[in-house]
MIZA-969149 format. One record per residue (C-alpha): x, y, z; residue in three letters. Coordinates in nm, 2 decimals. Example, Ala and Ser with C-alpha at 12.3 -4.5 7.8 and 13.67 -1.06 7.14 Angstrom:
x/y/z/res
1.23/-0.45/0.78/Ala
1.37/-0.11/0.71/Ser
END
This chain:
x/y/z/res
0.00/0.00/0.00/Met
0.15/0.34/-0.11/Pro
0.29/0.55/0.18/Ser
0.18/0.90/0.26/Leu
0.51/1.03/0.12/Arg
0.44/0.86/-0.22/Thr
0.09/1.01/-0.23/His
0.24/1.36/-0.17/Cys
0.50/1.31/-0.44/Ile
0.23/1.20/-0.69/Leu
0.01/1.48/-0.60/His
0.29/1.74/-0.64/Phe
0.39/1.59/-0.98/Thr
0.03/1.60/-1.11/Leu
0.00/1.96/-1.00/Thr
0.32/2.06/-1.18/Val
0.21/1.88/-1.50/Ile
-0.14/2.05/-1.48/Leu
0.02/2.40/-1.44/Leu
0.26/2.34/-1.72/Leu
-0.02/2.23/-1.95/Ser
-0.21/2.55/-1.88/Ile
0.08/2.80/-1.90/Asn
0.28/2.67/-2.19/Ile
0.00/2.73/-2.45/Pro
-0.06/3.07/-2.31/Glu
0.31/3.17/-2.33/Ala
0.32/3.03/-2.69/Ile
0.00/3.22/-2.78/Ser
0.15/3.55/-2.64/Thr
0.48/3.50/-2.82/Glu
0.30/3.44/-3.15/Asn
0.04/3.72/-3.11/Ala
0.05/4.00/-3.36/Glu
0.26/4.28/-3.21/Pro
0.12/4.63/-3.18/Gly
0.27/4.97/-3.22/Tyr
0.62/5.02/-3.08/Asn
0.64/4.65/-2.99/Glu
0.93/4.42/-3.10/Arg
0.89/4.23/-3.43/Cys
1.08/4.00/-3.66/Ser
1.04/3.79/-3.98/Glu
0.85/3.54/-3.77/Asn
0.64/3.79/-3.59/Arg
0.51/4.04/-3.84/Leu
0.35/4.38/-3.77/Cys
-0.01/4.47/-3.87/Pro
-0.06/4.59/-4.23/Tyr
-0.05/4.96/-4.13/Tyr
0.29/4.94/-3.95/Leu
0.64/4.86/-4.07/Asn
0.89/4.63/-3.89/Cys
1.18/4.88/-3.86/Thr
1.52/4.83/-3.71/Phe
1.58/5.07/-3.42/Val
1.92/4.98/-3.27/Asp
2.13/4.68/-3.17/Ser
1.99/4.67/-2.82/Thr
1.62/4.70/-2.90/Val
1.62/4.53/-3.24/Gly
1.32/4.60/-3.47/Ala
0.99/4.75/-3.37/Lys
0.65/4.81/-3.53/Cys
0.65/5.17/-3.63/Leu
0.46/5.40/-3.87/Cys
0.56/5.37/-4.23/Pro
0.63/5.74/-4.27/His
0.77/5.85/-3.92/Pro
0.85/6.20/-4.04/Asp
0.50/6.25/-4.16/His
0.28/6.05/-3.93/Gln
0.19/6.01/-3.56/Glu
0.03/5.70/-3.41/Tyr
-0.32/5.74/-3.26/Asp
-0.39/5.47/-3.00/Ala
-0.76/5.55/-3.00/Glu
-0.82/5.45/-3.36/Val
-0.51/5.21/-3.38/Lys
-0.37/5.38/-3.69/Asn
-0.10/5.61/-3.80/Cys
-0.24/5.95/-3.88/Arg
-0.06/6.17/-4.14/Ser
0.02/6.52/-4.03/Leu
-0.13/6.82/-4.21/Leu
0.02/6.87/-4.56/Asp
0.16/6.52/-4.55/Ser
0.09/6.23/-4.79/Pro
-0.22/6.02/-4.71/Cys
-0.43/5.74/-4.84/Asn
-0.76/5.84/-5.00/Leu
-0.92/5.52/-4.89/Asn
-0.82/5.55/-4.52/Asp
-1.09/5.73/-4.32/Asn
-0.87/5.76/-4.01/Asn
-0.55/5.85/-4.19/Gly
-0.56/6.22/-4.12/Cys
-0.59/6.42/-3.80/Pro
-0.94/6.49/-3.66/Pro
-1.14/6.75/-3.86/Leu
-0.90/6.69/-4.16/Ala
-0.95/6.49/-4.48/Glu
-0.73/6.34/-4.75/Cys
-0.74/6.56/-5.06/Val
-0.58/6.53/-5.40/Lys
-0.51/6.87/-5.55/Lys
-0.37/6.76/-5.89/Gly
-0.25/6.47/-6.09/Glu
0.12/6.57/-6.04/Lys
0.09/6.58/-5.66/Phe
0.02/6.30/-5.40/Pro
-0.30/6.34/-5.19/Pro
-0.23/6.52/-4.86/Thr
-0.42/6.59/-4.53/Cys
-0.60/6.92/-4.53/Gln
-0.84/7.08/-4.28/Cys
-1.21/7.04/-4.37/Gln
-1.42/7.34/-4.47/Asn
-1.51/7.55/-4.17/Gly
-1.19/7.47/-4.00/Thr
-0.84/7.62/-4.00/Glu
-0.49/7.48/-3.92/Ser
-0.35/7.58/-3.59/Ala
0.01/7.62/-3.49/Ala
0.01/7.28/-3.31/Asp
-0.08/7.10/-3.63/Gly
-0.44/7.04/-3.55/Thr
-0.76/7.16/-3.73/Cys
-0.97/7.40/-3.53/Gln
-1.33/7.51/-3.60/Ile
-1.37/7.86/-3.73/Ser
-1.59/8.14/-3.59/Tyr
-1.97/8.08/-3.64/Gly
-1.93/7.72/-3.73/Val
-2.11/7.44/-3.54/Ser
-1.90/7.29/-3.26/Cys
-2.15/7.03/-3.13/Ser
-2.10/6.66/-3.11/Lys
-2.42/6.48/-3.21/Tyr
-2.50/6.18/-2.98/Glu
-2.78/5.96/-3.12/Pro
-2.99/5.75/-2.89/Gly
-3.33/5.74/-2.71/Pro
-3.26/6.09/-2.58/His
-3.08/6.25/-2.88/Glu
-2.86/6.53/-2.77/Asn
-2.57/6.75/-2.89/Ser
-2.28/6.81/-2.66/Glu
-2.01/7.09/-2.70/Pro
-1.67/6.99/-2.83/Ser
-1.32/7.13/-2.76/Asp
-1.23/7.19/-3.12/Ser
-1.28/7.57/-3.16/Cys
-0.97/7.77/-3.26/Asp
-0.83/7.88/-2.92/Lys
-0.55/8.08/-3.08/Glu
-0.81/8.33/-3.21/Asp
-1.00/8.33/-2.88/Gly
-1.30/8.12/-2.98/Phe
-1.50/7.90/-2.74/Val
-1.79/7.66/-2.80/Cys
-2.11/7.80/-2.65/Lys
-2.48/7.83/-2.73/Ile
-2.57/8.12/-2.95/Asp
-2.89/8.32/-2.99/Ser
-3.04/8.04/-3.20/Glu
-2.98/7.78/-2.93/Gly
-2.70/7.60/-3.11/Lys
-2.34/7.53/-3.01/Phe
-2.11/7.74/-3.23/Arg
-1.76/7.87/-3.21/Cys
-1.79/8.22/-3.07/Ser
-1.59/8.50/-2.90/Cys
-1.50/8.43/-2.54/Lys
-1.67/8.75/-2.42/Asn
-2.01/8.84/-2.56/Asn
-1.90/9.20/-2.58/Ile
-1.60/9.11/-2.81/Asp
-1.61/9.19/-3.18/Ile
-1.52/8.93/-3.45/Phe
-1.30/9.09/-3.72/Glu
-1.34/8.89/-4.05/Pro
-1.01/9.02/-4.19/Arg
-0.79/8.91/-3.90/Ser
-1.03/8.62/-3.81/Lys
-1.00/8.69/-3.44/Arg
-1.20/8.84/-3.16/Cys
-1.11/9.18/-3.03/Thr
-1.24/9.41/-2.76/Arg
-1.43/9.73/-2.84/Pro
-1.31/10.08/-2.78/Val
-1.32/10.19/-2.41/Gly
-1.31/9.83/-2.28/Val
-1.04/9.71/-2.04/Arg
-0.73/9.55/-2.19/Cys
-0.37/9.44/-2.09/Thr
-0.20/9.45/-2.43/Lys
-0.26/9.59/-2.77/Thr
-0.34/9.25/-2.92/Asp
-0.66/9.26/-2.71/Asp
-0.78/9.55/-2.91/Cys
-0.91/9.57/-3.27/Gly
-0.78/9.73/-3.59/Lys
-0.64/10.08/-3.56/Tyr
-0.66/10.06/-3.18/Thr
-0.41/10.02/-2.90/Glu
-0.42/9.93/-2.54/Cys
-0.35/10.26/-2.36/Arg
-0.24/10.19/-2.00/Met
-0.39/10.38/-1.72/Leu
-0.16/10.57/-1.47/Pro
-0.06/10.35/-1.18/Gly
-0.26/10.05/-1.30/Lys
-0.16/9.72/-1.46/Pro
-0.43/9.75/-1.72/Trp
-0.57/10.01/-1.97/Gly
-0.85/10.05/-2.22/Thr
-0.87/10.01/-2.59/Cys
-0.84/10.35/-2.76/Gln
-0.80/10.46/-3.12/Cys
-0.45/10.52/-3.24/Lys
-0.33/10.87/-3.33/Pro
-0.49/11.01/-3.65/Asn
-0.78/10.76/-3.62/Tyr
-1.13/10.85/-3.51/Gly
-1.42/10.65/-3.37/Leu
-1.69/10.57/-3.63/Trp
-1.98/10.33/-3.56/Lys
-1.80/10.19/-3.26/Gly
-1.48/10.12/-3.45/Arg
-1.16/10.32/-3.51/Cys
-1.11/10.43/-3.87/Asp
-0.95/10.71/-4.07/Asn
END
């Protein structure tokens, strides 16, 4: 009759075999799984179709990277390499350009490139921002259909997304009293209103500092007069 020690050895051996039978396939499965962006790759472990297996250095080896690293950035949300503005793109790739941009072919001699959609403008950070007066709502379908404001208005020009007099979310001036100037495409403060720098004021105006105060008011520049609330000559 087997001793207690023999029973323990058999039990331990069966447990080890059971654990190995569970973990080995899992390890093999992980090793053979398709690598993602910035993960190591090889001839036996190929990258997804939208990434290239590119050698990095002798320590790291090769990794899955965007095919045009000087013209693309990886977007983890859509799991795709998005081309930068004015960079080559694929006309058949709906997620190949930055948000609010589209792939456009301007002529037969030039490759298609990412351009901001109508109603948006390119910002200094390389994104497309919604212009003044354009809808900035995000439509959310469902049992209680609703439109939520977005964060895509052109902040460089001082626009914010807020409900206008028609009850719609549109890119508007930050302050209701501000004036939108079509030529400069930015919001400025009217004459007589507080300012801290001349850029706050409109055309032909300047921020004239008040004595002993760190602010001033927008005033017409010399040789310009006030006409219909604006400075003109």
